[in-house]
C-alpha positions in Angstrom: 0.0 0.0 0.0 1.7 3.3 -1.0 2.6 5.8 1.7 1.2 9.3 1.5 3.4 12.4 1.5 3.7 13.4 5.1 4.1 17.0 4.2 0.6 17.2 2.9 -1.6 18.9 5.5 -5.4 18.8 6.1 -7.6 21.9 5.9 -8.2 24.2 8.9 -11.9 23.3 8.6 -11.2 19.6 8.9 -8.9 20.2 11.9 -11.6 22.4 13.6 -14.3 19.8 13.0 -12.1 17.0 14.4 -11.5 19.0 17.6 -15.2 19.6 17.9 -16.2 16.0 17.3 -13.6 14.5 19.6 -14.8 16.8 22.5 -18.1 14.8 22.5 -17.5 11.6 24.6 -19.9 9.5 22.5 -19.1 6.2 24.1 -21.0 3.3 22.6 -24.2 2.2 24.4 -24.0 4.7 27.2 -23.4 8.3 26.0 -25.7 10.4 23.9 -24.6 11.6 20.5 -27.5 14.0 20.0 -25.5 17.2 20.7 -22.9 16.2 18.1 -25.6 15.5 15.6 -27.3 18.8 16.1 -24.0 20.6 15.2 -23.6 18.5 12.1 -27.3 19.1 11.2 -26.8 22.9 11.6 -23.9 22.8 9.2 -25.6 20.6 6.7 -28.9 22.5 6.7 -27.0 25.7 6.1 -25.8 24.1 2.8 -29.3 23.1 1.8 -29.3 19.5 2.9 -32.6 17.8 4.0 -32.1 16.0 7.3 -33.9 13.1 9.0 -33.3 11.2 12.2 -33.9 7.7 13.5 -33.6 7.2 17.2 -32.4 4.5 19.6 -35.2 2.9 21.7 -34.4 5.1 24.7 -34.2 8.3 22.5 -30.7 9.2 23.8 -28.9 8.3 20.6 -29.7 8.7 16.9 -28.7 8.3 13.3 -28.6 11.4 11.2 -29.3 11.1 7.4 -28.9 14.1 5.2 -29.4 14.5 1.4 -28.7 17.1 -1.2 -29.9 16.9 -4.8 -32.6 14.2 -4.3 -33.5 11.1 -2.4 -32.4 8.5 -4.9 -29.1 7.9 -6.7 -25.8 9.5 -5.8 -23.2 8.6 -3.2 -23.7 8.0 0.5 -20.8 8.9 2.8 -21.3 6.9 6.0 -19.6 6.8 9.4 -20.4 6.1 13.0 -20.3 8.7 15.8 -19.6 6.4 18.7 -16.3 5.5 20.2 -15.0 2.7 22.4 -14.4 3.5 26.1 -11.1 4.8 27.4 -11.4 3.3 30.9 -8.5 1.0 31.8 -6.3 2.4 29.1 -3.1 4.3 29.9 -3.5 7.6 28.1 -0.6 10.1 28.2 -2.8 13.0 27.1 -6.5 14.1 27.4 -8.6 11.4 25.7 -11.5 13.7 24.6 -9.4 16.8 23.7 -7.6 17.0 20.3 -3.9 17.4 20.9 -1.3 17.8 18.2 2.3 16.5 17.9 3.7 17.2 14.4 1.9 14.9 12.0 -0.1 13.2 14.7 -3.5 14.3 15.8 -4.5 12.6 19.1 -7.9 11.9 20.7 -10.4 9.2 21.2 -12.1 8.6 17.8 -9.4 10.6 15.8 -8.8 7.4 13.8 -12.0 5.4 14.4 -13.7 7.3 12.9 -14.3 11.0 13.6 -11.4 11.9 11.3 -13.6 10.7 8.4 -16.6 12.6 9.7 -14.5 15.8 10.0 -13.4 15.4 6.4 -17.0 14.9 5.2 -18.2 18.0 6.9 -15.2 20.1 5.9 -15.6 19.1 2.2 -19.3 19.6 2.1 -19.0 23.1 3.6 -16.6 24.3 0.9 -17.4 22.6 -2.4 -19.8 24.1 -5.0 -22.8 21.9 -4.4 -24.5 23.4 -7.5 -21.7 21.8 -9.6 -22.6 18.2 -8.4 -23.9 15.9 -11.1 -25.5 13.5 -8.7 -27.0 13.6 -5.2 -24.8 13.3 -2.1 -26.0 11.8 1.1 -24.5 11.7 4.6 -25.1 9.1 7.3 -23.8 9.6 10.9 -24.8 6.5 12.9 -24.7 5.4 16.6 -23.5 2.3 18.4 -21.5 0.7 15.6 -18.9 -0.5 18.0 -21.3 -2.8 19.9 -22.7 -4.7 16.9 -23.6 -2.1 14.2 -26.8 -1.3 16.2 -27.9 2.1 14.9 -27.4 1.5 11.2 -30.0 -1.2 11.1 -32.8 1.2 12.0 -31.5 3.7 9.5 -31.5 1.2 6.7 -35.1 0.1 7.6 -36.2 3.8 7.7 -34.6 4.5 4.3 -36.3 1.4 2.7 -39.7 2.4 4.1 -39.2 6.0 2.8 -38.1 4.9 -0.6 -34.7 6.6 -0.2 -31.9 4.7 -2.0 -28.4 6.0 -2.8 -26.7 4.4 -5.8 -23.5 3.6 -3.8 -22.0 4.0 -0.4 -18.5 4.7 1.0 -18.0 3.7 4.6 -15.1 5.7 6.0 -13.5 3.2 8.4 -9.7 3.6 8.7 -8.0 1.9 5.7 -5.2 4.4 5.1 -7.3 5.6 2.2 -7.1 2.2 0.4 -10.3 0.9 -1.2 -11.5 -2.2 0.6 -14.1 -4.4 -1.2 -14.4 -7.3 1.2 -14.3 -8.1 4.9 -15.3 -10.9 7.2 -18.6 -11.2 8.8 -19.1 -11.6 12.5 -21.5 -13.3 15.0 -21.1 -12.9 18.7 -22.7 -15.5 21.0 -23.2 -16.1 24.7 -23.6 -19.5 26.2 -25.3 -19.9 29.6 -25.2 -23.2 31.4 -27.6 -24.0 34.3 -26.8 -27.1 36.5 -27.4 -27.9 40.1 -25.2 -26.8 43.0 -23.8 -29.2 45.6 -21.0 -29.3 48.2 -17.7 -30.2 46.5 -17.3 -33.2 48.8 -20.4 -34.6 47.2 -19.2 -34.1 43.6 -21.3 -36.2 41.3 -24.5 -35.6 43.1 -24.9 -32.1 41.6 -24.6 -31.0 38.0 -21.4 -29.1 37.4 -22.2 -26.2 35.1 -18.6 -25.1 34.8 -17.4 -28.5 33.7 -20.2 -28.7 31.1 -19.3 -25.2 29.9 -15.6 -26.3 29.6 -16.6 -29.3 27.5 -18.4 -27.1 25.1 -15.5 -24.6 25.0 -13.3 -27.5 24.0 -15.7 -28.4 21.2 -15.7 -24.8 20.0 -11.9 -25.0 19.8 -12.1 -28.2 17.8 -14.6 -26.6 15.4 -12.3 -23.6 15.0 -9.5 -26.0 13.9 -11.9 -27.6 11.4 -12.8 -24.2 10.0 -9.1 -23.6 9.2 -9.3 -26.7 7.0 -12.7 -26.0 5.3 -12.1 -22.8 3.4 -9.1 -20.6 2.7 -9.0 -17.1 1.2 -5.4 -15.8 0.9 -6.7 -12.3 0.4 -7.1 -12.1 4.2 -4.3 -11.8 6.7 -5.9 -14.7 8.6 -7.0 -16.6 5.5 -9.8 -18.7 7.1 -12.9 -18.3 9.3 -12.1 -18.2 13.0 -14.0 -19.1 16.2 -12.7 -18.1 19.6 -13.9 -18.1 23.2 -13.4 -14.6 24.5 -14.8 -14.6 28.1 -15.5 -17.4 30.6 -17.2 -17.1 34.1 -18.4 -19.7 36.5 -18.5 -20.8 40.1 -18.7 -18.9 43.4 -16.4 -20.7 45.9 -13.7 -23.4 46.0 -15.9 -25.8 47.8 -19.2 -25.4 45.8 -20.1 -27.3 42.7 -21.0 -24.5 40.3 -24.7 -24.2 39.5 -24.2 -21.7 36.7 -21.5 -20.8 34.2 -21.4 -18.7 31.0 -19.0 -17.8 28.3 -18.9 -15.6 25.2 -17.5 -16.7 21.8 -16.9 -15.0 18.5 -17.2 -16.2 14.9 -15.4 -14.3 12.2 -16.3 -15.8 8.9 -15.1 -15.5 5.3 -17.6 -14.1 2.8 -17.8 -17.6 1.2 -18.6 -19.3 4.5 -22.1 -20.0 5.6 -22.1 -18.9 9.3 -25.1 -21.2 10.2 -23.2 -24.2 8.8 -20.1 -23.2 10.7 -22.1 -23.0 14.0 -24.2 -26.1 13.5 -21.7 -28.5 15.3 -21.7 -26.2 18.3 -25.5 -26.3 18.5 -25.6 -30.0 18.1 -23.0 -30.6 20.8 -24.8 -28.2 23.2 -28.0 -30.2 22.7 -26.2 -33.5 23.4 -24.6 -32.1 26.6 -28.0 -30.7 27.8 -29.6 -34.1 27.3 -26.9 -35.6 29.5 -27.3 -33.0 32.2 -31.1 -33.6 32.3 -30.6 -37.2 33.0 -29.5 -36.0 36.5 -31.4 -32.7 36.7 -34.6 -32.1 34.7 -34.3 -28.3 35.0 -30.7 -28.2 33.7 -30.2 -26.3 30.4 -27.8 -24.8 28.0 -28.8 -21.6 26.3 -27.1 -20.2 23.2 -27.9 -16.6 22.6 -26.7 -14.7 19.5 -25.7 -11.2 20.7 -25.0 -9.7 17.3 -24.6 -10.6 13.7 -23.0 -8.6 11.0 -22.8 -9.9 7.4 -19.6 -10.1 5.5 -18.8 -7.6 2.7 -18.3 -9.3 -0.6 -16.6 -7.9 -3.7 -19.2 -7.6 -6.4 -19.3 -6.2 -9.9 -21.9 -3.5 -9.0 -19.2 -1.7 -7.0 -16.8 -1.5 -10.0 -17.8 2.1 -11.0 -17.4 3.4 -7.5 -14.0 1.7 -7.1 -12.8 3.1 -10.4 -14.0 6.6 -9.3 -12.1 6.3 -6.0 -8.9 5.2 -7.8 -9.3 8.1 -10.3 -9.7 10.5 -7.3 -6.4 9.2 -5.8 -7.5 6.5 -3.4 -5.0 3.6 -3.0 -5.4 0.0 -3.9 -6.2 -2.3 -1.0 -7.1 -5.8 -0.1 -9.5 -7.5 2.2 -9.7 -6.8 5.9 -10.7 -9.0 8.9 -12.6 -6.4 10.9 -16.3 -5.9 10.3 -18.1 -2.7 9.4 -21.6 -1.3 8.6 -20.7 -1.9 5.0 -22.0 -5.5 5.0 -25.4 -4.3 6.2 -25.6 -1.6 3.5 -24.6 -4.2 0.9 -27.2 -6.7 2.2 -29.8 -3.9 1.7 -28.9 -3.7 -2.0 -26.6 -0.6 -1.8 -23.1 -1.2 -3.5 -20.6 -0.4 -0.8 -16.8 -0.1 -0.3 -14.7 0.8 2.7 -12.3 3.7 2.4 -11.2 6.2 5.1 -8.3 7.9 6.8 -6.2 6.4 9.5 -4.7 3.0 10.3 -6.8 0.3 12.0 -3.8 -0.4 14.1 -4.5 2.9 16.0 -8.2 2.2 16.5 -9.3 1.5 20.1 -5.8 2.1 21.5 -4.5 4.5 24.2 -3.3 7.7 22.6 -5.3 7.0 19.5 -4.2 9.2 16.6 -4.6 10.0 12.9 -2.1 11.6 10.6 -2.7 15.0 9.1 -1.7 13.7 5.7 -4.4 11.0 6.0 -7.1 13.6 6.6 -5.7 15.7 3.7 -5.8 12.6 1.4 -9.4 11.9 2.5 -10.5 15.5 1.8 -8.9 15.4 -1.7 -10.4 12.0 -2.6 -13.9 13.0 -1.4 -13.9 16.3 -3.2 -12.7 14.7 -6.5 -15.3 11.9 -6.3 -18.2 14.2 -5.5 -17.3 16.7 -8.3 -16.4 14.1 -10.9 
């Protein structure tokens, strides 16, 4: 992937917007993003955009969708407003204040992905919108980091309103390389209910922790099978993965655990059927539950899907958008393992690619940063694509 000229600087407007956006601590699932959206709405309405909202169930967070030049056709520029928490991270500078150190611009969300939002707002404020040959749309979503929550309501609202852009650019950090495919994700929680007993009477109770561990081992075996089933060398990890990420069970060293739970994560190739990949886990859970119920009729194993995000697949209907991005100066890229809202847009019938400023290696880290040259490249690409 070509490196950008580090001497290239972003606009004062993009820098100002980045400082403003970072100052809102829009942590996923807990913080409101409404004040941030109101500022963006004010700037977009001043340029003649029509704006609509879709809200979270509690009304504290929302998606903003803005259009100029019509409801159908044109390019959608989409990004999420939420950021991951900073708790437990060792920041050497204020996390929700933009600080500068040469090329680097620091702050939570600078890379993932308020840098892209800042570029969108800066470009749309300065370009001649009357010169656009097609509509332009903007989507600022909520709670992407906890399962692409907000965008689902937005997509439903657009479908019901008959609003459909011709193509979408999701501005996740790719170092301004065009990404056409990424893995899908499903996150699951397994809860095991057994029967407690004194540890000296082991065998009279039903040990939920041991049963959970048996299923954890089966998941590890299935993960190894997935490595053999399908391979796609375009990915850094070229196969679907399944991993147990959190385990909890038991209350004391002398009590047979009555309950246990664990979370596991499936990251699947675009060519992999996630239901087929998960089928052996469901079958094994059913068999273990039957064995538990031989000793305790109320024993159970519950598998709950916490989130599901489809993979993004390279398709011919994105070719025009990809070529337009290349012509505008975007870099050539490959596939990525992380998931985005792009898979959901594509599943809704909107051709989608991923292309945005920053390096994913900086996302979610302490002292998160984006390079000035990356913002400059993003501004340049967006302006050329919109005015082409």
